[in-house]
Structure formats: C-alpha cells, structure tokens
N, C-alpha and C positions, 0 to 999 in steps of 0.2 A: 820593169821595176828593178831598182838597185838600191844599195844602201850607201849613203854618204854621211859621214860623221854621226852615225847612229840613227839617221832619219831615212825613211823610205822615200825615194824620189823617182820621178818618171824620166827616162832617158830620151834625149833628142827631141824634146818638146819645149820650146821657149815659153817663158811665163814672166809676168811682171814680178819684180822683187817685192815681197811683202814688207809692210811697215814693221820696223824693229829688227829686220834681218840684216846681216852684214852686207854692206854695199848699198843699203837703202839711202837714197838722196844723192848718190854718186853716179850710179848707172840706172838705166831704166828696166832692163830685162836680164834674165839669167837662163842658162840652159845647162843641163848635166849631160856629160858625154863620157862614154867608157872607151878605153883603149888608147888614150892619148899619151900616157906615160910609157917609159921603157918597160915597166912591169906589165903593162897591157891589161891588167885586170882591175886597175883602180878607176874610180869615178872622179872626173874633174868638173869643177864648176867654172863656167865661163860667163862673165858679165859683159854686157855690151849696151850701147845706146846712151847718148848724152841725156841726162835728166833735165837739163835746162832747155833742150831743143825738142820741139814736137816732131812727130813723124810726118804728118800730113800726107797720107798715102794717095789721096785723090788729086793732088797737085802735080800735074805731069812735068812741069818745069823743075820742081824740086826733086822729083824722082830722077829725072834725066841728069841733073847736076850731081846728085849724090852718087849715082851709079858710075858716072864718068870719073869723079874724084876717087872713089874707093876701088876702082878697077886696077889701078897701078900698085895698090898696097899688097904686100905679100900676105899669103894665107887665103887667097881668093877661092881655092879649092880644098883647103885643109879644114876638116870638120872640127879641129881642135883650136881654131883661131876665132877671135871675136869678129873679125872682118867677114868671115864666111857666114856667120849667123846674122850679122847686120844686113849684109847684101841679100840674104834669103828673106829676111823680114821685109825688105823693100821690093822683093821680087825682081832683082837685077839679073 
C-alpha cells in the first residue's frame, strides 16, 4: 500500500478505472507503480488499454496478433511503461 494524491492505493496490481476518475472513458485499466521517477520514492499512475477495443483473452488469434505487434514497442521489460502492463494483461 502506498499513497498517491492523498489516496491509499495498491501497488503493482492492475485494476479497471472507476467511473468518474481521471482517464475514465479514455483507457481501460490503471496500475500504480513506485520507483519510476528519478526521486524513486514517488508513486506513478500508469493507464493502459484502449477503451474502445475489447480484450478477448480467449481468442488465440487476437492474442497472437497483439503480442506480435507489441513486442517491438519499447518498454517491453520496463515496469514503468504502459506496454509492459498491457503485455502482462494479455500474458505475452
């Protein structure tokens, strides 16, 4: 648990963006990560996932296509990037 903008949040656990929160309607999920800034102690909010597109985790062809597309994007192994969390969500 950590504090972000006066609220207590869980670190490294993606969740759906609640209605009324910033970014709702633009992205599908958010995750809070600590240690991304040069300060190292601050908590960063990372949003990922297109709200207009469904995930469809059971569709093997969609998963294969997404994993192939996102593999060349930078941030594949960086916990502070949206690509890392999106690929993790798809189990790439």
